[in-house]
N, C-alpha and C positions, 0 to 999 in steps of 0.2 A: 738272380733277379726275382725268380718265382718265390723263393723263400722270403725275400725282402717284402714283396707284395703281400704275401700271406701274413707276415708279421704286422704290416701296416693295417690290414683288414682286421686282424685280431685286436689291435690296439684301438681301432675305431669302435669295434663291437663292444669292448669292455669299458670304454670311456663313458662316463655318465653324460646324459643329454644336458646340454647347456641351456638354461632357461634365460630368455631375454629379460633385460632389466626394464621394467615399466612401472611408473609411479602408480600408487593406489588411485589417485584422482583420475588419471587417464584410463585406467582399467575399468573403473566404475562407469565412466562415460561409454566406453566400448561395450561393456556388458549390457548396460541399459538400452543402448541403441540396437543391439542384437535382439534383445527381448521385444522392444518396440517394433522392430522390423518384422519379427515373426508374427506378432499379433496383427499388424497391419496386413500381412500377407495371408492371414487366416490359418497360420500354422502354430496353434497353441492349444493344449488340452483344455477341456472344460474345467473350470475351477470348482472346488467343493463348495457346498452351501453350509452355512452355519446358523441359519435362522430356525428356531424351534420354540414351541409354546408349552407342550405337554410331554409327559414321560413317553407316550407313544410316538410323538414326533421325534423325540431324542433317539429312540430305538430305531425307528424306520428311516427318518430323513438323514440324521447325522451319522449314526453307526450302521446304516444300511449298506449292503454290498456295493451298490453303485457309487455312493458318496465316498466310501472308504477307498474304492478303486480310484476315483478322481483325486482324492487326497494324496495317495501314493504316487500317482503319475505326476501331479503338480509338484510334489516334493522332489521327485527325481529330476524333473526339468529344471527347477530352481537349483538343485544340487549340482547338476552338470555345469550350469552357468557360473555359480559361485565357486565350484571346485576348480574350474579352469582358471579363474582369476586368482584364487588362492595359490595354485601351483606356480603361476607366473610371479607371485610375490614371495616365492621361495618357501612356502609353507610345506609341512609334511602332509602329503596328499592322503596317506593312510589315516593319520590322526584327524585330519579335517573331515574326511568322509564319515568317520565314526562319530565325531562330535556334531557334525551338521545334522545327522539323524536325530540326535537328542534335542538340539536347538529347534529344529523344525517341529518335532513332536510337541514340545512345550508351547511353541507359538500356535500350533493347531488347537491345543487344549484351551489356550487363552481366548482364541476366536470362538471356540465352541461355547465357553462359559458366557462370553459377552453376547452371543447370539440368542440367549434365552430371553423370552418375552419379558419376564420380570426384571431382569438386569437391564434390558434395553429401555424399559419404561423409566428406570431411574437415571438413564443417560450415562451409565458407567461404561466406558469404552474399553475395547480389547487391549489397548496399550497399557492400561493399569494392571490388568491380569497378567499380561506378558511380563511386566516388570516384577509383579509380586511372585510369580512362579520362578523367575530367574533369581530373585532375592532369596527365596526359600532354599533353592539349591545351593546358592553361594554361601549363605549364612548358617544353614542348618546341616546340610549334607556335605558340602565342600565341592570344589570344582577341580577335577583331576586335570593333568596336563593335556591329555588327548581331547578333552572337552574344551579346554581353554583355547586350543588351536582354532576352533570354529566359532568362538564367541568374539566376533569382530563387528562391534556395533557401528563404527564409522564406515566400514566397508559396505555394510548392508544399507545404511541410511543414505549414504551418498548415491548409491545405485537407485534407491527409491526416490530420492530428490530429483534426479534426472528424469525419471519417469513421471514425477509430479508435474514437470513442465508441460506434459501433454494435456493436463487438465486446465491449464491457464490460457484461455482464449482472450485475445484483446477485445473481442466483441462482448464477452461476458463482463469485462471490466467496464466497458462503456455503458452497461446496463444501468449503472448508477452515475453515469457521467464521470466527472472528476471528483465527486464528493468522497467516494471511498478512498481514492488515492490521496486526496488532500488530508483526510483524517489519518491515514497510515503514515504519511510523511511527518505530520506534527507529533504523532504518538512516538514514532521511532526516534526522531531527533531529540525531543524533550526528555523522554524517559531514559534514553541511552546516557545522555550527559548527566542527568540527575542520579542515576544508579551508579555510574562511574565515580561521580563526586562522593557519594555516600560511601562507596567501597574504599576509596582512598582515605577518607576521614577515619574509617575503621582500621586503617593500616593494612588493607588488603593490597597485595602487590599488583602492578599494572597489568600483568598478564592475566591473572585471575579476574581482576576488575573488568577487563575488556570482554572476556567470555561471559561473565555474569551479566553485564550491561546489555550485550547483544542478545542473550537468551531472553531477558525480561522484555526488551523493547521491540524485538522483531518477531520472531516466531519460535521461541523455545529451543528445542534440541537442534533443529536444522540450522538455526542462526548461530548457535554456539559452535557447531562443527565448522561452519563456514568461517567464523571468526578465528577459531583455533588454526585452521589452515592458513588464513591470511597472515597471522602473526607467528606461525610455526610454533604454537604453544605446546605446553606439557600435556601429554595424553592423560596423565593421572588427574590433572585439574579438570580436563574436559569430562572425564568420567564422573567426577564429583558434581559438576554443573548439570549434566544431563540427568543424573539420578535425582538431583534436587528439583529440577523442573517437573519431572513426572510425579514426584511425591506431592508437590504443592498443587499440581493440576488436578489431582483426583477430587479433593473436596470442592474446588472451584467449579467443576463441571456440574455438580449437583446443587450447590448453594446459589450460584448466580442466576439460573433460571427461576429458582424459588423467589429470589429478591425481585426480579422483574415482575412476576405475577403478584407478589404480596404488595408492592408499592404502585401497582397499576402503571408501570412504565410502558409507553407505547411500544408495540411489537417491533417495529423497524428500528427504533432507538435501542431497544434491548438487544436486538440482533447485532447491531453495529458495535455495541458495547462488548458482547461476547467475542465478535470477530477480532476486536482490537486487544483483547486480554488473554483469551485462551490460546494455548501454544501449539495446537495442531489443527489442521483443517477438519479432520475427522471429529475431534472433540467439539469444534464449533457446530458441526452438523448435528451431532448427538444432543448437545445442549439446546440448540435452536429448535430442534424437533419437540422439546418439552414445552416450548412456548407457542409457536405457530409456524406454518410454512413461510410467511413473510419474514419472520424473525430469522429463520434458518437461512433464507436467501440473502438477506441483508448481511448477516454474519459472514457468509461465504464470500461475498463480494469484497468486504473489508479485509478478510483474511487473505484472499488471493492478491489483493493490492499489497499487503505486507510481504507476501511471499515473493512478489516481483522485486521488492527492494533488497532481497538477499544478495543479488548480484551487485547492485550499486553499493551496498554496505561493505561487501567483501573487497571490492575495488578500492573504496576510500580507506578502509582499515589497512589494506596492504600498503598503500602510499604513506599513510600516517605513521604506521609502526616502523616502516623502513627508514623514514626520515628521522623519527624520534630516537631510534636506537642505534644510529650509526656512530662509530667511534669518534671521539672528540677530535676535531681538526681534520677529519677525513673528508674526501670529496662527497658531494651529494650523490646518492645512488641513482643510477640511470634506469632506463626502461627495462633493461635486461634483468636487473635485480628484482624490480617490481613484478615482472612477468614470472620469474622463478618462484616468487612467494605467493602469487595469486592462486587461489584454489580452483583448479581446472574443472572440477565437476560443476561449478557454477556456470561455466560456458556451455556444458551439456544441458543443463537445466534451461538456459535461455534459448539454446538451439532447438530443443524439443518444443518449447512454447512457440517459437517463430514458425517451426515446421507445421504444427497443427493449425496455427492461425492464418497462414498465408500460402502454404505450399500444397496442402492436401484438400481434396474435395470435402465439403461439409458432411456429406452422407457417410463417408468413410470414417471421419472423426466421430460422428454420432454413433455409428454402429459398433465401433471398437472402444468407446469410452468406458463401458462397464467392465470389460475385460482388463483394460489398462488400469482402472481404479482398483480392481481386485488384485491385480499383480503388484501394484504399488503397495497396497495394504499388506501383502505377504512379506515384501522386503522390509517394510517398516516394522512389522511384527517380529521378524528375525532380529532387527536392530534393538528393539526394546527388550526382548528376552535377553539378548546379549548384554545390554546395559545392566540388567539385574544380575547376571552371572559375573559381571566384572566389578560389582559393587559390594563393599562391606559396610554395613550400616554403622558400625562402630567408627569407621573412618570419617563418616559425615559429621559425627559429633566431635571427634578429635581434631580434624583438619582446621588449622588456623584458629584454634580455640573457639570455633563456632562463629567467627567474624564473617567469613564468606557467606554462610547461611543467613546471618542477620542482614547483611547487605542485600542479598537477594530478596528477602522477605520485605524489607523496607522499600526496595525498588518496585516490587510487585504491588505493594499497597499504593504507592504513588501512581503506578500504571493504571490501577483500577479506578482511582478517583479522576485522574486526568482524562482517561479514555471515556468515562461516563459523561464528563462535561463536553468533550468534543462530539460525542454521539448525539447529544441534544442540539449542539450548534449546527451540525451538518445534516442530521436526519430528523430533527424535531419539528421542522416546519416553521421555525422562527425566522430564518434568513433565506432558506432555500426551499424549493418545492420538494415534498417528500416523494422519492422515487416509487414507482408502482411495481411491487414485486408479486403482484397477482394474489 
């Protein structure tokens, strides 16, 4: 009996630890809420600073011992959270840890470059540099298998999206009444159907067209990922769409504020135009700063309104795609199928927004807003660096003979024109009182 017990103990000791099976969506919700809970509880290391103006600033502020120490500690904290999720997704933890160090370093460098005063003045955001550094490694140096293990753009951005929910207060949306939401609804619905129609006319398949239309009409990369989850789309097509979004966004961030100033477009109208067309909240803030605080605030309200629609859009896309693609003659899919297809990280996003809007005291929300914003920025930075690492520029040219890219560009052009008209209607003072953004 003793020998049998010893044999069983030996068998248990040598048997590899079984990892529970958890979907990526639920993992990102869990990781994000752990991070949010730690921040709300005051248990989070100080985040590094990236703002500098001169060579002396760069040496002392950015590469000084204190900031480097903060950078390392923050990277380790992110690595522990990300590594735990990667392990639960059956990743090689050794490869992930090694690769994560590289992804984090590239993201840190991107934020450092974007933090320069000259770069900030031009409104060029960190996401562009993160993408460029990732593209350089992918297309010039090459991405080894151990680095590819940590280049998980969807994983990082879904986590960042849940944390993004903490920045969306319903009171902020009410600052512009229902005008921002009304513009967002009209932009999303009109541009989505227009872009989808153009894509289908160019013989782009439904799956590709859905992701392209969602990216153009709602909020770029985030919406494309939500749409991909809703229709259970091809990850390679998603990588193509996200890369295209960021490449097109770079010149828009610089050119659009210039157009607002050159044509004397009212600041609030210009901000609403930026908020409806630029694809990330951070890019809206950066571009709006080039115009005025009022333009920045108007843009943020409109962009937040569009972000809120991510959940609605994902839900509707899930139902539409499930009904559209059921086998001929089969029964209509029930709620269980729709639930299985629905991207669960969207629920985390909505839950985070509800929590900070109604469950937490305003002082706690206000005091932790900066840390949560910085934390979200780091997750997004990891995602955009990973997008670059996952992208081969030659594939953007070859894929579909360039037709998906053409559909995206036509859709974006329609988006720019339509959103400009709506910005004048809702924020130009012709039909509604112009909100006071201070």
